[in-house]
N, C-alpha and C positions, 0 to 999 in steps of 0.2 A: 267410143271414147270413154275412158274411165273417169270417175269423179275426181280422182287425184290429178289427172292431167288438166281437167277443167279448172280445178281449184288453183293449181300452180299457174296456169295461163292467166286466170283472173287476177291473182296476186301480182304477177309480172306487169300486166297492163295497169293495174291500180298503182303500183310503185312508180312506174314510168310516168304516168300522168301526174301523180302527186309530186314527184321530184321536179318535174318541169313547171308545175304551178307554184310551188313554194321556193323556187330557186332565187327569187328576188328578195326574199326575206333574209335578214341577217340575224345570227345567233352568236352568243359568246360561249365558247367551250374552253374551260381552263385558261381564261384570259386571252384566248385567240378568237378573233372575229371570223366566222365562217358563214357561208350561205346555208340555209336550212335544207336545201336539196342534197347537200353532201351527206346528210344522215341517211337518206332513203336510197340514193343512187347505188351504193354497194349492194343493197338487198336486191335490186333489179338485176344486177350483174350475176349475183349468186343464183337467182331464180332462172336466169337465162342459161347458165351453165347446167343447172339441174335438168332443165327441159332438154338440152342437147344431149346430156349423158344418158338420161333415162329413156326419152322418147325419140331420140334421133335428130339429125340435122334438119331434115325436111319439116318435121313437126315444129321444131324450135324456130325455123325460118318463117313458118306461117304465123306463129304467135308474135314474132317480132314485127312482121308486116301488119298484123292486127293492131299492135300497140302504136305503130307509126300512123295508121289510119285513124285510130281514135284520137291521137294527138292532133292530127290535122283537123278533124271535126271539132275538137275542143277549141282550137285557135280560131276557126271560122265562127263558131258560136260566140266566143268572147268578143270578137271583132264586130259582129253584127248586132250585139246586144245594145239596147237603148242607153245604157250607162256610159257609153263611149262619148257622149256629148257633154262631158264634164259635169254630170249630175252626182258624181261621187264627192262627198263632203271631205274637205281637208281637215286634218287634225287640228283641233282647237277651235274650229268654227261652229261646233255644235252647241246646242243649248246646254244650260247648266245641269239639267237632269240626266243627260246622256253622256256626261263626260267620262264615265267609267267605260262605257262601250267604245267610244271613239278613241280613248287613249290607248286601248289595246290593239287597235287596228289602224293601219295606215292606208292611204289610197293606193290602189294597185295600178291605176291608170294615170297617165299624165293628162293634164288639162290643156294641151296645146290645141290651137284651132285647127280643124281639119278642112 
């Protein structure tokens, strides 16, 4: 396999995982509120098309299945992490010194009892 194929496959999987991770974040573009995943998702489609056109359908299908498998592993890892027990701080509940950090990030997990 060429380094170009590996680079394109790695970029595809990275874009896929990043788009799925930041899909819950909202951004404002030109006065329109959009999900942040909408910025990266088109790049994964373009990379998928490049994989199909340059290296063929079989190679592209393997990379797409690789991305799906990585996405499943990411979901399992995030579900089994110890932070799912509501140890993520809510916005505004942090100390005075860390207000800058907490104001830029919102909790990504809900704190519902499991």
